C-alpha positions in Angstrom: -25.1 164.4 17.5 -21.5 162.6 17.2 -20.1 163.5 20.5 -18.2 161.3 22.4 -18.7 161.2 25.7 -16.8 159.9 29.1 -18.4 159.2 32.4 -16.0 158.7 34.9 -17.5 157.2 38.5 -15.9 156.3 41.9 -18.1 153.5 42.2 -20.5 151.1 40.2 -24.2 152.8 40.0 -22.4 156.1 40.3 -23.1 156.5 36.5 -26.8 155.6 36.4 -27.8 157.6 39.6 -25.8 160.9 38.5 -26.3 161.1 34.5 -28.0 157.8 33.1 -30.8 159.6 31.7 -28.7 161.9 30.0 -26.4 159.3 28.5 -29.6 157.1 27.3 -30.8 160.1 25.8 -27.9 161.4 23.9 -26.6 158.0 23.0 -30.2 157.5 21.4 -29.4 160.6 19.4 -26.0 159.7 18.2 -23.5 160.2 20.7 -21.0 157.3 21.6 -20.6 157.0 25.8 -17.8 155.0 27.4 -17.6 154.1 31.3 -14.9 154.3 33.6 -15.6 153.0 37.1 -12.2 153.6 39.3 -12.8 151.6 42.5 -14.0 147.8 43.3 -14.4 146.6 46.6 -12.0 144.2 48.3 -12.0 141.3 50.6 -13.2 141.4 53.7 -15.3 144.6 52.6 -17.2 142.1 50.1 -16.4 138.7 49.0 -14.9 137.5 45.7 -18.8 136.4 44.6 -20.0 140.1 45.4 -17.3 141.6 43.4 -18.2 139.5 40.3 -21.7 140.4 40.9 -21.2 144.0 41.2 -19.2 143.8 37.9 -22.0 142.2 36.4 -24.5 144.2 37.5 -22.7 147.0 36.3 -22.1 145.7 32.8 -25.9 145.1 32.6 -26.8 148.5 33.5 -24.5 150.2 31.3 -25.7 148.1 28.1 -29.4 149.4 29.1 -28.4 153.0 29.1 -26.2 152.3 25.9 -22.4 152.4 27.0 -20.2 151.0 24.2 -17.6 149.9 26.7 -16.9 150.1 30.8 -13.2 150.9 31.9 -12.6 149.1 35.6 -9.8 150.7 37.2 -10.4 148.5 40.2 -8.7 150.5 42.8 -10.0 149.8 46.3 -13.1 151.3 47.4 -13.4 153.4 50.4 -9.4 153.6 50.4 -8.8 156.2 47.4 -7.0 158.2 49.9 -4.1 155.6 50.4 -3.7 155.7 46.8 -0.8 158.4 45.7 -2.6 161.0 43.7 -0.3 160.8 40.8 -1.1 157.5 40.3 -4.9 158.0 39.8 -4.3 161.2 37.7 -2.3 159.3 35.3 -4.8 156.4 34.9 -7.5 159.0 34.4 -5.1 160.7 31.7 -4.3 157.5 30.2 -7.6 156.9 29.5 -8.7 160.0 28.2 -6.0 159.9 25.9 -7.1 156.8 24.5 -10.7 157.7 24.6 -10.3 160.9 23.5 -13.7 162.3 24.6 -15.6 165.5 23.8 -17.3 165.6 27.0 -16.4 164.1 29.9 -19.1 163.8 33.4 -17.6 163.0 36.8 -18.3 163.1 40.6 -18.8 166.5 42.4 -16.2 168.1 44.9 -19.2 168.3 46.9 -19.8 165.1 48.1 -19.5 163.8 51.3 -18.3 160.3 50.0 -14.5 160.9 49.8 -13.9 158.7 47.2 -15.9 160.9 45.0 -14.0 164.1 45.8 -10.8 162.3 45.3 -12.0 161.0 41.8 -13.3 164.7 41.1 -9.8 166.0 41.8 -7.9 163.6 39.6 -10.4 164.4 36.8 -9.7 168.1 37.0 -5.9 167.1 36.6 -6.5 164.9 33.8 -9.0 167.3 31.8 -7.1 170.5 32.6 -7.6 172.3 29.4 -4.2 172.5 27.5 -3.3 172.0 23.8 -4.1 168.3 22.6 -6.6 167.9 25.2 -9.7 166.6 23.3 -12.4 167.8 26.2 -14.7 170.6 24.9 -17.2 170.4 27.7 -16.6 169.5 31.8 -19.5 168.7 34.0 -19.8 167.4 37.4 -23.3 165.6 38.8 -25.1 164.7 41.9 -25.3 161.7 43.4 -28.3 160.9 46.1 -27.0 159.8 49.6 -23.7 161.8 48.7 -23.9 165.2 47.6 -26.9 166.7 49.5 -25.6 165.2 52.6 -22.4 167.1 51.8 -24.3 170.0 51.4 -25.8 169.4 55.2 -22.8 168.3 56.8 -19.8 169.8 55.0 -21.3 173.0 54.2 -20.7 172.3 50.5 -23.7 173.0 48.6 -24.1 171.6 44.8 -24.9 174.3 42.5 -26.2 173.2 39.1 -26.2 175.5 36.3 -27.2 173.0 33.6 -30.2 170.6 33.1 -30.9 168.3 30.9 -34.0 166.8 29.7 -34.8 163.3 30.6 -38.5 163.3 30.1 -38.5 160.5 27.6 -35.3 158.4 29.4 -36.3 158.6 33.1 -37.7 155.3 32.8 -34.4 153.6 31.1 -32.6 155.1 34.2 -34.7 153.4 36.5 -34.5 150.3 35.1 -30.7 150.5 35.0 -30.8 151.3 38.5 -32.9 148.2 39.4 -30.0 146.4 38.0 -28.0 147.3 40.9 -29.8 144.6 43.0 -26.9 145.0 45.8 -27.0 148.4 45.7 -30.5 150.1 45.1 -32.6 150.3 48.5 -35.9 150.5 50.0 -37.7 153.6 50.1 -37.3 156.5 52.0 -33.4 155.5 51.3 -31.8 158.2 49.0 -30.9 155.3 46.7 -34.3 154.0 46.4 -36.1 153.9 42.8 -38.4 156.1 44.3 -36.2 158.9 45.7 -34.0 158.9 42.1 -37.3 159.3 40.5 -38.6 162.2 42.8 -35.2 163.9 42.4 -35.4 163.9 38.7 -39.1 165.5 39.0 -37.8 168.3 41.3 -34.9 168.9 38.8 -36.9 169.3 36.1 -39.5 171.4 37.6 -37.1 173.8 38.5 -36.8 174.4 34.9 -40.0 173.5 33.4 -39.3 169.6 32.5 -41.0 166.7 33.1 -37.8 165.1 34.6 -34.3 166.4 34.1 -30.7 165.6 35.6 -28.6 168.4 37.1 -25.0 169.3 36.5 -22.2 171.9 37.4 -20.8 173.1 34.3 -17.0 173.5 35.2 -16.0 174.5 31.7 -16.7 174.7 28.2 -14.5 175.5 25.0 -16.0 176.3 21.8 -14.4 176.0 18.6 
């Protein structure tokens, strides 16, 4: 496998919760992967010290999973709706032109978190299957404490149609999540390690695997 992968997340830890096991497995099998984290905290939401720590945690988690590079766009978290859409669209388009990925994973339009929905929409624009676009496969991933709450509160259910076996990399996914000391929560919070493992186990049982990550395939182009 020599695919080039780009994972786009709104916040640090999105990539680990949503696609961490898949990335670890694909990199082990020969793929290369880069990560884009769109937002960063800002004062007074978080202090400069917390911002530096979050960035350090993201880099540590990315190294555990096997990402070769992390791109920080540093747009304001929970305020993406104040940024002109064309600005985010252009930033992602420039990155995709630079990375030239074969596969892109991004956040879901079904999430209750507005940043996730905005990043999803911008990714759709930047990955339009037009001539010259290298993206052959575009998928969205689910995020505990956001995707399931979108199903309940916005009536926008996440309907996965692709399941990736992470039986051999679930522990690495949990190790990477544990690196996010500021983000991981105690059980029964959805972002607890116990729930992240339970979700992987549940997705696995849906398709006869010990553990899996679930995705919604947006499009796939074959050559």
